C-alpha positions in Angstrom: 172.9 124.7 78.8 175.6 126.1 79.8 178.4 124.6 77.7 177.2 125.7 75.0 177.3 129.1 76.2 180.9 129.0 76.9 180.8 127.4 73.2 179.0 130.7 71.7 182.5 131.7 72.6 184.6 129.8 70.2 186.4 131.0 67.4 184.9 128.2 64.8 181.7 129.3 63.4 181.0 125.1 62.7 180.9 125.4 67.1 178.8 127.7 67.9 176.3 126.8 64.8 176.3 123.2 67.4 176.1 125.4 70.7 173.4 128.2 69.3 171.4 124.4 67.7 170.8 123.0 71.2 170.2 126.5 73.0 167.2 126.4 69.9 166.2 123.2 70.4 165.9 123.8 75.0 164.1 127.5 74.8 161.8 126.0 72.1 161.0 122.7 73.9 160.9 123.9 76.6 160.5 126.5 78.8 163.5 127.7 80.5 162.5 131.0 82.4 165.2 131.4 84.9 167.9 130.2 82.3 166.8 132.5 79.8 166.6 135.4 82.4 170.0 134.6 83.7 171.8 134.5 81.7 170.0 137.1 79.2 173.4 139.5 78.1 175.1 136.7 77.4 172.3 135.2 74.6 171.7 138.2 73.6 175.0 139.2 72.4 176.5 136.4 71.0 173.5 136.0 69.2 174.5 140.0 67.9 177.6 138.7 67.5 176.5 135.5 65.3 174.3 138.5 63.1 177.4 140.4 62.7 180.2 137.4 61.9 178.9 134.3 61.1 177.0 132.8 58.1 174.0 132.1 56.6 173.4 129.2 58.6 175.0 130.4 62.5 172.5 133.9 61.2 169.2 131.1 60.8 169.9 130.0 64.4 170.8 132.8 65.9 167.9 134.5 64.5 165.6 131.6 66.1 167.3 131.5 68.9 166.7 135.2 69.6 162.9 135.7 68.7 162.6 132.3 71.4 165.0 134.5 74.3 161.9 137.4 73.8 159.4 135.5 74.4 160.7 133.5 77.3 161.2 136.8 79.2 158.4 137.9 78.0 157.5 141.7 78.6 160.2 144.0 80.5 163.0 145.7 80.2 164.9 142.8 78.7 162.8 142.3 76.0 163.0 145.6 75.3 166.6 145.9 75.1 166.7 142.9 73.3 163.9 144.8 70.4 166.3 147.9 70.3 170.0 145.5 70.7 168.6 143.3 67.3 166.7 146.2 64.6 169.4 147.8 63.1 171.3 144.1 62.7 167.4 142.9 61.4 167.3 145.0 59.3 170.6 144.7 57.0 170.1 140.9 56.9 167.3 141.7 55.2 169.6 142.5 52.6 170.3 139.0 51.4 168.7 136.9 49.1 169.4 133.6 50.9 165.4 132.3 51.8 166.1 130.6 54.5 167.8 133.3 55.9 165.0 135.8 55.2 162.5 133.8 56.3 164.2 132.6 60.0 165.3 137.1 60.7 161.9 138.1 59.6 159.8 135.7 62.1 162.9 137.3 64.4 161.5 141.1 64.0 157.6 139.5 64.4 158.4 137.9 68.1 161.3 140.7 69.8 158.6 143.1 68.2 155.3 141.4 69.7 157.6 141.1 73.2 159.6 143.6 73.3 158.0 147.3 71.3 157.3 149.4 74.5 155.1 151.4 72.4 153.0 152.6 68.9 156.1 154.3 67.7 158.6 151.0 68.3 155.5 149.0 66.9 155.1 151.3 63.1 159.2 151.3 62.9 159.3 147.6 62.7 156.1 147.7 60.6 157.9 150.0 58.0 161.2 148.5 57.9 159.2 145.4 56.4 157.1 147.6 54.3 159.9 148.8 52.6 161.4 144.8 53.0 158.3 144.4 50.5 158.7 146.6 47.5 156.0 149.2 48.4 156.4 152.4 49.4 153.1 155.4 50.0 152.4 156.9 46.8 154.1 154.8 44.3 152.3 152.6 41.8 151.3 149.1 43.6 153.5 146.3 42.4 153.6 142.7 43.4 157.3 141.9 45.5 160.0 139.5 43.8 160.2 138.3 46.7 160.0 134.0 46.7 156.5 133.5 48.1 157.8 132.3 51.3 159.5 135.0 52.4 156.6 137.5 50.7 154.2 135.3 52.6 156.1 135.9 55.6 156.3 139.4 55.5 152.9 140.1 55.1 152.0 137.6 58.1 154.9 139.7 60.6 153.2 143.0 59.9 150.1 141.6 59.9 150.6 140.5 63.3 152.0 144.0 64.4 148.9 145.1 63.2 147.4 143.1 65.8 148.7 145.6 68.6 148.2 149.1 67.9 145.3 151.2 67.7 143.8 152.2 64.8 143.8 155.8 65.8 147.3 155.6 65.7 148.3 154.8 62.7 149.2 157.9 60.1 147.5 157.3 56.5 150.8 158.3 55.1 152.2 155.4 55.8 149.3 153.0 54.9 147.3 154.4 52.5 148.1 151.7 49.0 148.1 149.0 51.7 144.4 147.5 50.3 145.1 148.4 46.9 148.4 146.2 47.3 146.6 143.3 49.3 144.3 143.1 46.5 146.4 142.6 43.5 148.0 140.2 45.2 144.9 138.3 45.7 145.3 137.9 41.7 149.1 136.0 42.3 149.4 132.3 42.1 150.5 131.2 45.1 148.7 130.0 48.1 149.8 130.2 50.5 150.5 134.7 49.7 146.7 135.0 48.6 145.4 133.5 52.5 147.9 136.1 53.9 146.7 138.6 51.7 143.0 138.1 52.5 143.8 137.8 57.1 145.5 140.6 56.4 142.5 142.8 54.2 140.1 140.7 56.7 142.1 142.5 60.0 141.5 145.8 58.3 137.9 145.6 58.1 138.0 143.9 62.1 139.7 147.7 62.9 137.1 149.1 60.8 140.1 152.2 60.0 139.2 152.0 56.1 140.4 154.9 55.3 143.9 154.6 56.5 144.9 152.2 54.1 142.8 153.4 51.1 142.9 156.3 48.1 139.6 157.4 49.5 137.9 158.3 51.9 136.2 156.0 54.5 133.3 157.0 52.8 133.6 155.3 49.3 135.1 152.1 50.8 132.3 150.6 51.8 132.0 148.3 49.0 134.4 146.8 51.3 131.5 145.6 52.8 130.4 144.0 49.3 133.2 142.1 48.5 134.5 140.7 52.5 131.0 140.3 53.5 132.4 137.7 55.9 135.1 139.5 57.4 132.0 142.2 58.8 130.3 140.0 61.6 131.4 138.7 65.1 134.1 135.9 65.7 134.9 132.5 67.4 137.2 130.4 67.7 138.5 127.9 70.0 142.2 126.5 69.8 142.2 123.0 71.8 145.4 122.6 73.8 145.5 119.1 75.6 142.6 118.7 77.5 141.8 122.9 78.2 140.4 124.4 75.2 141.2 128.1 74.5 138.4 130.2 73.3 139.2 133.4 70.7 136.8 136.1 69.9 138.6 138.0 67.3 140.3 138.1 63.9 142.9 139.7 65.5 143.1 137.7 68.0 143.2 133.9 65.7 146.4 135.8 63.9 148.4 136.1 66.5 148.0 133.0 67.9 148.6 131.0 64.9 151.8 133.0 64.4 152.5 131.7 67.6 151.9 128.3 66.9 154.3 128.3 63.6 157.3 130.0 65.1 157.2 127.5 68.5 156.0 124.4 66.3 156.8 121.7 68.4 157.2 124.0 71.8 153.5 125.3 70.9 151.7 123.7 74.5 155.0 124.1 77.0 154.1 127.1 76.4 151.0 127.7 76.5 150.6 126.0 80.0 154.1 127.6 81.4 154.4 131.0 79.2 152.9 133.7 81.6 153.7 136.2 78.4 151.2 133.9 76.6 148.3 133.4 79.3 148.7 137.3 79.3 148.0 137.9 76.3 145.8 136.1 75.5 143.9 135.3 78.9 144.4 131.4 79.7 145.0 129.6 82.5 145.7 126.5 82.5 144.1 124.1 84.9 146.8 121.9 87.0 146.0 118.9 89.2 146.2 119.0 92.8 149.4 117.6 92.6 150.7 120.0 89.7 151.0 117.5 87.1 149.9 119.3 84.1 147.2 117.8 82.3 148.2 118.9 78.8 150.2 116.4 76.2 150.9 117.1 73.1 149.4 114.6 71.1 146.6 116.8 70.4 145.6 120.1 68.8 142.7 121.3 67.3 140.9 124.1 65.5 137.5 125.2 64.9 136.1 128.4 63.3 132.2 129.6 63.1 131.5 132.9 62.0 128.6 134.8 62.3 127.3 137.1 59.9 125.4 140.1 60.3 123.0 141.7 58.2 124.3 145.3 58.8 127.8 147.1 60.3 127.2 149.7 63.3 129.8 152.7 62.2 133.5 152.7 63.8 131.5 155.7 64.9 129.6 153.9 67.3 131.6 152.7 69.1 133.1 154.6 71.3 134.7 152.4 74.2 137.6 150.5 71.5 138.7 154.0 70.7 140.0 154.7 74.2 144.0 156.3 74.5 145.9 153.0 75.8 149.3 153.9 78.4 152.0 152.8 76.0 155.2 152.5 78.9 156.8 149.4 79.4 155.0 147.9 82.2 151.5 148.4 80.5 152.7 146.1 76.9 151.0 142.8 78.1 148.3 145.3 79.6 147.9 146.8 75.5 147.6 143.2 73.4 145.3 141.9 75.9 142.8 145.2 75.6 143.0 145.1 72.1 142.5 142.1 71.8 139.4 141.9 73.8 137.5 145.3 72.6 137.9 144.2 69.7 136.1 141.2 71.0 133.5 143.6 72.4 133.8 145.0 69.2 132.2 141.9 67.7 129.7 140.9 69.9 128.0 144.6 69.0 127.8 143.4 65.2 125.9 139.8 66.4 122.8 140.4 65.2 120.2 139.5 67.3 117.8 135.8 67.6 114.6 136.1 66.7 
């Protein structure tokens, strides 16, 4: 890997592209925490240099490398530095019309913020970048974006991922009050992927229980959402098999998080889930190991099973005080915050589950 680091300083773009491609493969298929930490500054600033001076292909590789670097080093000062330094360049790169570049940059924004944002304001800043990218401005008439379906789908998935990490109390309704009408419009487009992510975004908003912050009406007038999407107002159960271990998911927020990470890592999902401490903290996942240290996991099979339990009635948000507590937002608490939000939504689901007869 050291040779590839040296090649990042090459003048020829093709050499840098080859080095980035090899680094991406290494970071993706293996959990190289020590390598990433030791060479963090070199990797970060050479990738940022590729953003500034490289071809579209080089930017695609650099943005993926940044996302993998962030998820490898985990929460802390390094991930926060990556978030702060990359955000302006990502915003500029989103002006491109190259589909592959946009897809890679959007994923980079998602992971860099998910791991490295220290507080709500930083997360919301990234969410607003995505919101403006899909041409929706608060107060404007809602229109379907002209972005390619794949890009629009990726952008909405990123917005939803970041929404899973925030407390609804902090949301500014002036920014997001047009979200529900916008996503409802997208349910009518002739593309399954866009319809799916729009439905997931609505489901997530319903799970959070702050409908009034996403709709241009009061909460009292938004009760029709329960009738339109009754399946989203029940307790949630899902599980994901990773080798010989099963990861239990207890909220839609967790499912969206793990699906995004799984798609981003691809073949590297299992190795990272087994070894990556950041992912262990986020999903409260403790892999078992043999006494010899050989892990019981293999990537030959992965499966997801989802069960929804729909109650006849839904408890009012005001009755759930536990999930409304303010949480510290300093860097040291970043991992705990995401895990706590997931746990709170799981507990809320338990309260909503109907009693057995």
